[in-house]
N, C-alpha and C positions, 0 to 999 in steps of 0.2 A: 288516637290514631292520627298520623300525619296527614295533612291535606294533600289530595291529588293535584296534579297540575291544572285540572279544570275546575277545582274548587278553591274557594278563598278561605283561608284560616280566619275565623271570626275574631281572634285576638290580634290580628295583623292590621296595622294602620294603612289605609289606602291613600296613595298620593292623588293629588288633584291637579287639574290643568285649566287655565283660563283662556278664554277666547282673546285673540289679538284685537287691538283697537283698529277698526277699519280705516284705512287711508285711501280707499278707492274713490275716485272722483266720478263725475258724470260721463266723461269721455276721455279714454286713455290716461286715466289717473288725474285729470284736471278737474278742479271744482268749477262751480258756476261762475264765481267771480273771476277766476283765471281765464275761463273761456270768453267771458265778455271783454276783458282787457286785451286778450289775444286777438279777438276779432277786430277791435279798434286798431290794434297795431298793424294787422294785415291790411285792413281797409286804407289806413293812412299811407302805408307803403305802396300799395297798388295805385292809389290816386296820384301820389307824388311821382311815380315812375311814368304814368300815363301823361301827365301834364308836362313833366320834364323841366329843365332849366333850374331856376332858383327854388321852384316849388319842391323839388326833390330834397333840397337841404332843409326847407321848412318842415317837410313831412318827417324828416329824421328826428326832429325835436319832439315828435309825438311817438313814433313807433319804437325808437330806441329806449326811452324810459318805460314805455308800456311793456316791452319784452323784459326789461330788467325787473320790474316789480312783479311780473308774472312768474318768473322762474327763479329769481335769487331768493334764497330762504333767509329768514331772520328769526332767531329764537325758536327754531324747529318748524316753522311754517313759512310759506311765501309771503313777501311783503304785502301783497294785495289783500291777504287775509286779515291783516292788522287794521285795515282802513275802517271797518265799522266800529271796532273797539276804540280806535283813536278819535273818531268823530264824536262818539258818545262821551268820551273823556273830556274833550274840548267843550262840548255843550254843558256838561255838568260843572266844569270849572268856571265857565262864563256866568252861569246862573247861580253860582254859589252853593251847589249841592254837595260839595266835598267837605263842608264844615257843618257841624251840628252843635248847637248850644241849647241846653234845657232852659226853658223860660219859666222860672219859678213863679213869677208874678202872674202868669197866664196859665190857668189850669187846662189840662187836656180834656177833650170830649169824654164824657162818661163811657166806660167800657172799653176804651182803647188802651193799647200798651204804649208805654213811654219809650219807644225805640226810634232810632234815627232811620233816615232813608225810606225806601218803599215798605219797610216793616212797620212804619207808623200807622198804616191802615189796618193792621191786625186788631181784632177785637176779642175780648175774653167773654166766655159764657160758662157759668158754674152750673154743672149738672145737678138738679135737685135730688136725684135718686142716689148717685154715688158720691156726690160732693166733689167730684173731680173737675178740674179746670179744663175747658175746651177752647182752643184758639181758632177763631174763624178768620179765614183769609177771603175777603169779599171779592178780590180780583180774580183769584184762581179757583174760587168756589171749593175750598177745602176746609175741613173741620178736623182738628188735631188734638189728640190726648197723649199723655206720656206716663210711663211707669218706670220705677227704679228697679234694677235687677241686681241680685247678689248671687255670686257663684264662687265655686272653689277654683283654685289655680289650675288651668287646663294643662299647663306644661308639666305639672307634677303628677298627673294621672298616668296610669299604665296604658300601653297602646290599645288594648281591648276596650277600656273604658273611654278613651279618647274617640275611638271609632264609633262607639255607641252614641256618644254625645254629638258627634258630627252628624250622624244620621237623624238624630232627634231634632237638631237645629235645622236641618234641611226640611223636616216636616213643618217646623214653625214658619219658615219662609214660604212653604207651599200654601199655607192658609191664605196668604195675601194674593195668590194667583187664582184661587178657586172661586171666590165670591164675585170678582169683577167690580167690586165697589171700593177697593183700596187704591188710593192714589199713590201713596209712598209709605215706606217703612224706613225709619232712621234709627240706626244704632250709634249711640254716642258714648265713647269711653274717654274720660278726661282725668287728668291729675290735678289735684288741688292741694294747697298747703294745709297741713294738719295743725290744728290749733292745740293739740295735746290734751283735749278734754277726754278722749277715749282712754288714754293711759292713766290720767288722773282719776277717772271714774273707776277703772279696774283696781287701782291701788286703794281707793277708798272702800271698795267692796271686799277685796281679798287680802290687802296688805295688813301688816301688824305694825302700827306706829307706836313702838314702845320707847322711843327716845334713844335707842342705841345708835352706835356709829353706822351699822349696816343700814338701818332704816333711814337715817339722815342722808347717807350717800345715795340710796335708792331714790329718795324724793328729789334730791338735787339733779340726778340723772334724768328723771321724768320732766322736771322743769326745763332742762336745757335741750333734751333730745326731742321732746314732744313737738314744740312749735317748729323745729327744724326739719321735721319729717314731711311726708306727703302721703296722700291716700288716693285710691282710684275709685271713681264712681262710674257706673254703667247705667244708661237709661235707654229705653226703647220707645220711640214715638210712632204712633199710628195715625195716619191721615186718611180721612174719608173723602172720596170723590163725590161731591154733592150732585154733579151733573149725571154721573153714571147711576147714582142711587136716587134719582129724582122720583121715580115711581114709588119706591119704598118710603121716601120722605113724605110724599103726599098722603100715603096711606097711614102714616104715623102721626099726622097732624100738621104737616107743612112747617116751613120756617126752621129756625134753629131748634125749636122743640122737637120737631119730627126728625131732624138730622141727628140730634143728640140720641134719640131713641135707636136709630139705625146704627150709629157709632157704638152705642152700648152693646149691641149684639156682637159686633166685631170685637169689641174689647173682651167680652166673655169668652169668645172663641180663642182669641189670642192668649188669654190668661191660662186657659186649659192646656193649650199647646206648650206654653212656656213651662208649666209645672210638669208636664209629661217629659220635658227635656231636662228635668232635674235642676231647673233654675228657680231660685227663691225670689219671688216677686212680692212687693209690698202693695199697699193700696195705690190706686191711680193718683197721680200728683194733684195736690190741692193748689189753689192760687198762691198760698204762702210759699209752698215749696218751689213753684215755678219762679216766683219773684226772687228768691235767694239765688237760683241758678242763673237768672239773667243778670242780676247785679254783680255776682262774683265773676262772670265771664268778662264784663267790661272793666271791673275794678277788682283784680285779684288781691290787692293788698288788704281789702276789707274782709276777707274770708274768715280769718281768725276772730275778728271782732264780732261778726254776725253769729259765729258758732257759740259765742259766750253771751250774746246780748238778748237772748230770749225771743221776744216777738219783734224786735227791731229789724227793719228792712224787709218785712213780709207783705208789703202792700204793692200790688202790681201796678198801680197808678203812678208810683214813683220808683219803680225798680230799674228803670233804664239808666243809661250813662248821663253824666252831667255835661261832658264835652267830648266830641269825637272829631278828629281831623284825618282825612284820607290823603295819602300821597300815591304816587304811581305804583309802588311796590310794597307798601306797608300801611298800617293803620295805627293811629295813636288815640287811646281813650284815657279815662280818668287817671289810672296809676300804672299803665303798662303800654308797651309797644307790641303790636301784633303783626303777623304775616301768615299767609295761608299758602300751603303747598297742595297741589293737585297730583294724585297718583295717576300719571299719564300712561303708565304701562304696568300691568300686573305681571307676575312671573310667566315667562314664556315656556319654561320647562316644567316638568312634573315636580311638584312640591308637596310636602305634608301639611295638614291643616294648621299646624302651629307655626307656619312660616313667618307670621307677623310678630313673633315674640321679640326679636331684636328691636323692633320699632315701639311696641307697646310697653316694654319693660325698661326702656331708657329712663334712668333716674336723674333727678336734679333739674329737670326741665318741665316747665309748665306748658302743657299741650293738650289739645283735644283732637281725638281721632273720630271722624264721622264716616259712616258707611251708609250711603243713600241707596235704597233698593226700590226701584220703580217696577211694580208688576205689570206685565203686558197680558191683556186678555188673549185667550187661546186663538180666537179667530183672527185678531189683529196680528198676533205673533206669527201665525201660519202665513198670512198674507205678506208680512214683511220679509219672512224667510224666503218665500217664493220669489218675491221681487228682487232681493239681493242675489239669489241664485241665478236668476235670469240675467241680471246685469253682469255678474261675474263671467258667465258663459259667453255673453255677447262681447265683453271686453276681450276675452281670450280669442274669440274668432276674429275680432278686429285687429288685434296684435299680430295674429298669424297672417292676416291678409297683407299687412304692410311690412311684414318681415321683422317685427319687434320680438325679442326673446322674452318669454315670461319668466319673471323672477320667482325666487322661492317664497317671498313675502306674499305675492298674489296667490300662489298655490296654497299657502298655509291659511289665508283668509277664506278661500273657497272650501277648504277642509273643515274649518270652523263652522261655516254656514251649513254644510252637509250634516255635521254632527248635531247642530241645533235642530235641524229638520228631523233627524232620527229621534232626538229626545222628545220633540213634540208628538211624534207618532206614538212613542212609548207612553205618553200621558203625563210627561213632566211639564212644569211651567217654566217660563222664561222671565228673568228679571234683569233690568239694566242696573249695573252697579257703578257708583261713583264714590271714590275715596278722597277725602279731604283731611288735611292736617292743619289745625290752627295752632300757632306757636306764639307764646307770650313771654315777655321779659320786662324788667323794670326800666332798662335803658336800651337805646338803639344799638350800642356796641354789644351788649349781652344778647340781644335778639339775633344778631348776625352769628354769634358763636353758637347759640342754640339751634339755629337753622342748619349750620354746618354739621352739628352732631346728629340732627334728625335725618339729614340727607345721607349721611354715612350709615345710619341705622337702616334706612330704606334700602340702600345698596346691599347690606347684609341680608335683608328680607327678600332680595331678588326683585325689587320694585324700582321703577323709575319715577322720579318726582319732578314736577315743574312748578316754579314759583309763579303764581297768578299775578298779573299786572293789569292796571287800569280798572280793576273791579274788586279791590280788596274789601270794601265795605260790604258789598253783597256776599262775597265769599266768606267773610267772617260770620255773618249772620247764618249762613248755611252750615258752616263747619263747627261753630262753637255754641250755637243755641239749639235746643231740642224742639224746634218748631217745624221740622220737615220742609225747610226752605230749600229750593233747588237753585241752580245757576242757569 
């Protein structure tokens, strides 16, 4: 029986819509930094006019540049917004923090990861119950575990099955909002060079090597095509907020032992939800598995060697890069150049759940796509929504008072806030999504070509991307490593 206009056909795929990135400032669309510099400009202009004479010219050297950096945009935002990033970049350059060299003769402290930058403080803890590795961030008080996920091709499923998978995935994400103890969920999908061991193993198990011309030709094809191919890996990382779970941690024995017990409970809940969503999950990652992922992220050329080398490279104490050098808009590590793009705007119109297919199915490019999901507690989310709603209404009143016309962008942002409020009232959770794409290539020229291809694929996916600058090292750690690192 056909569906009525008020009923939805269960075999029909529903489109989705993302909230816009809020660009509303504190007052009349201006941020705090803009308001401070604008106040300095107005004060210097008034003082110069009051004193008069040559002081008016002297004051112009202050308020004219101040107005310029307040309102003139550069790279999509006002010049004044670049000041904190530029100052941090200069400080890191002066103190030598943009270069990293592994010191072979000086062993690292026991239990730490051999990673550069602020990730050097991360510590490993092996859970005695599951054998999984848990990464402890002592500065942000987070404990992270990761699991590898296998799934069928979403784009090849029929619309009804796709809709069912989307609803099931929504329930997986909802588990992170309900407990209030999850700090972040990271979904990492990356392409890595295929060593050809899978094809060779299949031939050894199912092929007939009878010395014929067909068998010889098939073996030659496997030898040539196997290493030239690529495969996709998907992992999901779960991070426990040790501050929010402090009471449960104390009840479980305190310290990392108690935190591991609490995280284990969340891991069991998440595993059940993943299996209910028809996702094949393996055991939670061991130290050896994490070591391979870290090493191949910084040194892609060694991937095929590690696939064939057995236990080689599976020590977390030496899994980091040998050398890293960061520039303004890219990063260079052992055997590759890297650059990170930020998805600055998700699709503004209605799209179907497979809208990222042009981006994720781009072949011939070494890249990692990361989706960071930060759950927000229901009470904090309701408070934040009420605050933003009040601010939007106040800004609208202020614009009407001074005769400024409200644009469609402000109206759309208010509509998004009202929709989030309705979702909260209906019992849904709210997550903050951050999309990052780490692109790697053997040379700088090939990197630029790969970036252009990924940017074009993002356009086809109705997404806007922006190349991050001045923070490529931290961005690469967040985008390419399954450690639930944020920006």
